[in-house]
PDB file of N, CA, C and O in Angstrom:
ATOM      1  N   MET A   1      24.852   3.478  -6.947  1.00  0.00           N
ATOM      2  CA  MET A   1      24.274   4.686  -7.452  1.00  0.00           C
ATOM      3  C   MET A   1      22.797   4.506  -6.539  1.00  0.00           C
ATOM      4  O   MET A   1      22.151   3.578  -6.053  1.00  0.00           O
ATOM      5  N   PRO A   2      22.717   5.797  -6.622  1.00  0.00           N
ATOM      6  CA  PRO A   2      21.476   5.884  -6.035  1.00  0.00           C
ATOM      7  C   PRO A   2      19.993   5.612  -6.688  1.00  0.00           C
ATOM      8  O   PRO A   2      19.850   5.844  -7.888  1.00  0.00           O
ATOM      9  N   SER A   3      19.013   5.178  -6.001  1.00  0.00           N
ATOM     10  CA  SER A   3      17.657   4.751  -7.207  1.00  0.00           C
ATOM     11  C   SER A   3      17.151   5.968  -7.254  1.00  0.00           C
ATOM     12  O   SER A   3      17.255   6.902  -6.459  1.00  0.00           O
ATOM     13  N   TYR A   4      16.385   5.835  -8.637  1.00  0.00           N
ATOM     14  CA  TYR A   4      15.078   7.332  -8.777  1.00  0.00           C
ATOM     15  C   TYR A   4      14.066   6.851  -9.057  1.00  0.00           C
ATOM     16  O   TYR A   4      13.902   6.326 -10.158  1.00  0.00           O
ATOM     17  N   GLN A   5      12.826   6.919  -7.848  1.00  0.00           N
ATOM     18  CA  GLN A   5      11.665   7.129  -7.982  1.00  0.00           C
ATOM     19  C   GLN A   5      10.719   8.445  -8.644  1.00  0.00           C
ATOM     20  O   GLN A   5      10.920   9.640  -8.430  1.00  0.00           O
ATOM     21  N   HIS A   6       9.595   7.820  -9.538  1.00  0.00           N
ATOM     22  CA  HIS A   6       8.824   8.468  -9.794  1.00  0.00           C
ATOM     23  C   HIS A   6       8.367   9.374  -8.392  1.00  0.00           C
ATOM     24  O   HIS A   6       8.506   9.060  -7.210  1.00  0.00           O
ATOM     25  N   PRO A   7       7.801  10.555  -8.964  1.00  0.00           N
ATOM     26  CA  PRO A   7       6.897  10.880  -7.594  1.00  0.00           C
ATOM     27  C   PRO A   7       5.795   9.963  -7.336  1.00  0.00           C
ATOM     28  O   PRO A   7       5.624   9.422  -6.243  1.00  0.00           O
ATOM     29  N   GLU A   8       4.835   9.745  -8.652  1.00  0.00           N
ATOM     30  CA  GLU A   8       3.619   8.744  -8.114  1.00  0.00           C
ATOM     31  C   GLU A   8       4.445   7.512  -6.958  1.00  0.00           C
ATOM     32  O   GLU A   8       4.175   7.234  -5.789  1.00  0.00           O
ATOM     33  N   GLU A   9       5.313   7.082  -7.707  1.00  0.00           N
ATOM     34  CA  GLU A   9       6.025   5.617  -6.365  1.00  0.00           C
ATOM     35  C   GLU A   9       6.474   6.055  -5.080  1.00  0.00           C
ATOM     36  O   GLU A   9       6.261   5.346  -4.097  1.00  0.00           O
ATOM     37  N   GLU A  10       7.307   7.577  -4.944  1.00  0.00           N
ATOM     38  CA  GLU A  10       7.466   8.144  -3.654  1.00  0.00           C
ATOM     39  C   GLU A  10       5.863   7.946  -3.144  1.00  0.00           C
ATOM     40  O   GLU A  10       5.532   6.968  -2.473  1.00  0.00           O
ATOM     41  N   ALA A  11       5.149   8.741  -3.449  1.00  0.00           N
ATOM     42  CA  ALA A  11       3.450   8.923  -2.852  1.00  0.00           C
ATOM     43  C   ALA A  11       2.786   7.655  -2.673  1.00  0.00           C
ATOM     44  O   ALA A  11       2.226   7.570  -1.581  1.00  0.00           O
ATOM     45  N   ARG A  12       2.667   6.502  -3.524  1.00  0.00           N
ATOM     46  CA  ARG A  12       2.307   5.507  -3.218  1.00  0.00           C
ATOM     47  C   ARG A  12       2.976   4.783  -1.824  1.00  0.00           C
ATOM     48  O   ARG A  12       2.331   4.212  -0.944  1.00  0.00           O
ATOM     49  N   GLU A  13       4.133   4.929  -1.865  1.00  0.00           N
ATOM     50  CA  GLU A  13       4.682   4.130  -0.332  1.00  0.00           C
ATOM     51  C   GLU A  13       4.556   5.105   0.494  1.00  0.00           C
ATOM     52  O   GLU A  13       5.155   4.720   1.499  1.00  0.00           O
ATOM     53  N   GLN A  14       4.149   6.122   0.686  1.00  0.00           N
ATOM     54  CA  GLN A  14       3.850   7.312   1.756  1.00  0.00           C
ATOM     55  C   GLN A  14       2.125   6.458   2.050  1.00  0.00           C
ATOM     56  O   GLN A  14       1.701   6.109   3.152  1.00  0.00           O
ATOM     57  N   ILE A  15       1.572   6.336   1.019  1.00  0.00           N
ATOM     58  CA  ILE A  15      -0.013   6.818   1.385  1.00  0.00           C
ATOM     59  C   ILE A  15       0.528   5.273   1.772  1.00  0.00           C
ATOM     60  O   ILE A  15       0.858   5.364   2.955  1.00  0.00           O
ATOM     61  N   ASP A  16       0.745   4.047   1.367  1.00  0.00           N
ATOM     62  CA  ASP A  16       0.462   2.748   2.098  1.00  0.00           C
ATOM     63  C   ASP A  16       1.044   2.756   3.007  1.00  0.00           C
ATOM     64  O   ASP A  16       0.721   1.810   3.725  1.00  0.00           O
ATOM     65  N   ALA A  17       2.022   3.537   3.537  1.00  0.00           N
ATOM     66  CA  ALA A  17       2.046   3.428   5.078  1.00  0.00           C
ATOM     67  C   ALA A  17       1.491   4.097   6.137  1.00  0.00           C
ATOM     68  O   ALA A  17       1.430   3.827   7.337  1.00  0.00           O
ATOM     69  N   MET A  18       1.077   5.067   5.445  1.00  0.00           N
ATOM     70  CA  MET A  18      -0.184   5.821   6.391  1.00  0.00           C
ATOM     71  C   MET A  18      -1.666   4.890   6.164  1.00  0.00           C
ATOM     72  O   MET A  18      -2.568   5.223   6.934  1.00  0.00           O
ATOM     73  N   LEU A  19      -1.893   4.111   5.487  1.00  0.00           N
ATOM     74  CA  LEU A  19      -3.498   3.227   5.950  1.00  0.00           C
ATOM     75  C   LEU A  19      -2.808   1.943   6.428  1.00  0.00           C
ATOM     76  O   LEU A  19      -3.617   1.154   6.918  1.00  0.00           O
ATOM     77  N   GLU A  20      -1.619   1.542   6.421  1.00  0.00           N
ATOM     78  CA  GLU A  20      -0.839   0.247   7.524  1.00  0.00           C
ATOM     79  C   GLU A  20      -0.775   0.724   8.968  1.00  0.00           C
ATOM     80  O   GLU A  20      -1.175   0.113   9.959  1.00  0.00           O
ATOM     81  N   ALA A  21      -0.234   1.857   8.915  1.00  0.00           N
ATOM     82  CA  ALA A  21      -0.404   2.840  10.298  1.00  0.00           C
ATOM     83  C   ALA A  21      -1.741   2.912  11.227  1.00  0.00           C
ATOM     84  O   ALA A  21      -1.896   3.021  12.444  1.00  0.00           O
ATOM     85  N   ALA A  22      -2.945   2.765   9.755  1.00  0.00           N
ATOM     86  CA  ALA A  22      -4.331   3.288  10.342  1.00  0.00           C
ATOM     87  C   ALA A  22      -4.864   1.795  10.337  1.00  0.00           C
ATOM     88  O   ALA A  22      -6.055   1.493  10.268  1.00  0.00           O
ATOM     89  N   GLY A  23      -3.937   1.018  10.409  1.00  0.00           N
ATOM     90  CA  GLY A  23      -4.790  -0.310  10.093  1.00  0.00           C
ATOM     91  C   GLY A  23      -5.031  -1.601   9.201  1.00  0.00           C
ATOM     92  O   GLY A  23      -4.988  -2.805   9.454  1.00  0.00           O
ATOM     93  N   TRP A  24      -5.364  -0.700   7.800  1.00  0.00           N
ATOM     94  CA  TRP A  24      -5.491  -1.248   6.760  1.00  0.00           C
ATOM     95  C   TRP A  24      -4.279  -1.885   6.405  1.00  0.00           C
ATOM     96  O   TRP A  24      -3.124  -1.642   6.754  1.00  0.00           O
ATOM     97  N   THR A  25      -4.825  -2.889   5.521  1.00  0.00           N
ATOM     98  CA  THR A  25      -4.015  -3.892   4.922  1.00  0.00           C
ATOM     99  C   THR A  25      -3.838  -3.928   3.378  1.00  0.00           C
ATOM    100  O   THR A  25      -4.761  -4.404   2.718  1.00  0.00           O
ATOM    101  N   VAL A  26      -3.116  -3.626   2.969  1.00  0.00           N
ATOM    102  CA  VAL A  26      -2.551  -3.080   1.873  1.00  0.00           C
ATOM    103  C   VAL A  26      -2.234  -4.235   0.539  1.00  0.00           C
ATOM    104  O   VAL A  26      -1.086  -4.659   0.402  1.00  0.00           O
ATOM    105  N   GLN A  27      -3.251  -4.646  -0.325  1.00  0.00           N
ATOM    106  CA  GLN A  27      -2.391  -5.468  -1.123  1.00  0.00           C
ATOM    107  C   GLN A  27      -3.065  -5.131  -3.157  1.00  0.00           C
ATOM    108  O   GLN A  27      -3.813  -4.443  -3.851  1.00  0.00           O
ATOM    109  N   THR A  28      -2.315  -5.965  -3.172  1.00  0.00           N
ATOM    110  CA  THR A  28      -2.412  -6.013  -5.020  1.00  0.00           C
ATOM    111  C   THR A  28      -3.857  -6.850  -4.985  1.00  0.00           C
ATOM    112  O   THR A  28      -4.387  -7.257  -3.951  1.00  0.00           O
ATOM    113  N   LYS A  29      -4.357  -7.011  -6.276  1.00  0.00           N
ATOM    114  CA  LYS A  29      -5.685  -7.451  -7.099  1.00  0.00           C
ATOM    115  C   LYS A  29      -5.481  -8.944  -6.713  1.00  0.00           C
ATOM    116  O   LYS A  29      -6.270  -9.753  -6.224  1.00  0.00           O
ATOM    117  N   GLN A  30      -4.226  -9.054  -7.068  1.00  0.00           N
ATOM    118  CA  GLN A  30      -3.997 -10.742  -7.399  1.00  0.00           C
ATOM    119  C   GLN A  30      -4.120 -11.033  -5.853  1.00  0.00           C
ATOM    120  O   GLN A  30      -5.276 -11.381  -5.612  1.00  0.00           O
ATOM    121  N   GLU A  31      -3.127 -11.005  -4.432  1.00  0.00           N
ATOM    122  CA  GLU A  31      -3.098 -11.049  -3.589  1.00  0.00           C
ATOM    123  C   GLU A  31      -3.989 -10.967  -2.473  1.00  0.00           C
ATOM    124  O   GLU A  31      -3.686 -11.050  -1.283  1.00  0.00           O
ATOM    125  N   LEU A  32      -5.267 -10.774  -3.046  1.00  0.00           N
ATOM    126  CA  LEU A  32      -6.530 -10.294  -2.536  1.00  0.00           C
ATOM    127  C   LEU A  32      -7.583 -10.968  -1.663  1.00  0.00           C
ATOM    128  O   LEU A  32      -8.407 -11.803  -2.036  1.00  0.00           O
ATOM    129  N   ASN A  33      -7.421 -10.474  -0.458  1.00  0.00           N
ATOM    130  CA  ASN A  33      -8.009 -11.637   0.439  1.00  0.00           C
ATOM    131  C   ASN A  33      -9.038 -10.190   1.668  1.00  0.00           C
ATOM    132  O   ASN A  33      -8.691  -9.357   2.505  1.00  0.00           O
ATOM    133  N   LEU A  34     -10.280 -10.625   1.082  1.00  0.00           N
ATOM    134  CA  LEU A  34     -10.805  -9.728   1.742  1.00  0.00           C
ATOM    135  C   LEU A  34     -10.819  -9.521   3.557  1.00  0.00           C
ATOM    136  O   LEU A  34     -11.004  -8.595   4.347  1.00  0.00           O
ATOM    137  N   HIS A  35     -10.487 -11.066   3.622  1.00  0.00           N
ATOM    138  CA  HIS A  35     -10.581 -11.576   5.698  1.00  0.00           C
ATOM    139  C   HIS A  35      -9.256 -11.051   6.262  1.00  0.00           C
ATOM    140  O   HIS A  35      -9.153 -11.082   7.488  1.00  0.00           O
ATOM    141  N   LYS A  36      -8.252 -10.585   5.566  1.00  0.00           N
ATOM    142  CA  LYS A  36      -7.093 -10.400   6.006  1.00  0.00           C
ATOM    143  C   LYS A  36      -6.746  -9.393   7.120  1.00  0.00           C
ATOM    144  O   LYS A  36      -5.734  -9.540   7.805  1.00  0.00           O
ATOM    145  N   GLY A  37      -7.561  -8.417   7.280  1.00  0.00           N
ATOM    146  CA  GLY A  37      -7.545  -7.210   8.004  1.00  0.00           C
ATOM    147  C   GLY A  37      -9.268  -6.658   8.071  1.00  0.00           C
ATOM    148  O   GLY A  37     -10.177  -7.089   7.361  1.00  0.00           O
ATOM    149  N   ARG A  38      -9.393  -5.416   9.316  1.00  0.00           N
ATOM    150  CA  ARG A  38     -10.520  -5.200   8.979  1.00  0.00           C
ATOM    151  C   ARG A  38     -10.807  -4.111   8.165  1.00  0.00           C
ATOM    152  O   ARG A  38     -11.978  -3.733   8.211  1.00  0.00           O
ATOM    153  N   GLY A  39      -9.747  -3.266   7.139  1.00  0.00           N
ATOM    154  CA  GLY A  39      -9.641  -2.442   6.392  1.00  0.00           C
ATOM    155  C   GLY A  39      -8.965  -2.857   5.362  1.00  0.00           C
ATOM    156  O   GLY A  39      -7.770  -3.101   5.529  1.00  0.00           O
ATOM    157  N   VAL A  40      -9.506  -3.017   4.186  1.00  0.00           N
ATOM    158  CA  VAL A  40      -8.318  -3.685   2.970  1.00  0.00           C
ATOM    159  C   VAL A  40      -8.442  -2.402   1.651  1.00  0.00           C
ATOM    160  O   VAL A  40      -9.403  -1.838   1.128  1.00  0.00           O
ATOM    161  N   ALA A  41      -6.702  -2.298   1.436  1.00  0.00           N
ATOM    162  CA  ALA A  41      -6.932  -0.851   0.283  1.00  0.00           C
ATOM    163  C   ALA A  41      -6.108  -1.752  -0.782  1.00  0.00           C
ATOM    164  O   ALA A  41      -5.032  -2.303  -0.550  1.00  0.00           O
ATOM    165  N   LEU A  42      -6.756  -1.786  -1.867  1.00  0.00           N
ATOM    166  CA  LEU A  42      -6.472  -2.532  -3.384  1.00  0.00           C
ATOM    167  C   LEU A  42      -5.611  -1.519  -3.958  1.00  0.00           C
ATOM    168  O   LEU A  42      -5.927  -0.345  -3.761  1.00  0.00           O
ATOM    169  N   PHE A  43      -4.609  -1.772  -4.613  1.00  0.00           N
ATOM    170  CA  PHE A  43      -3.633  -1.118  -5.456  1.00  0.00           C
ATOM    171  C   PHE A  43      -3.270  -1.456  -6.691  1.00  0.00           C
ATOM    172  O   PHE A  43      -2.418  -0.797  -7.287  1.00  0.00           O
TER     173      PHE A  43
END
């Protein structure tokens, strides 16, 4: 049975992939490490 994702979840995955391709590190607030990469994006 295929899993259904809400459009917001699909968009979040696409945006995260684009940020990572551009050299950003994508993190949650719980795993925040501002020194992990050149750019850090939080969600």
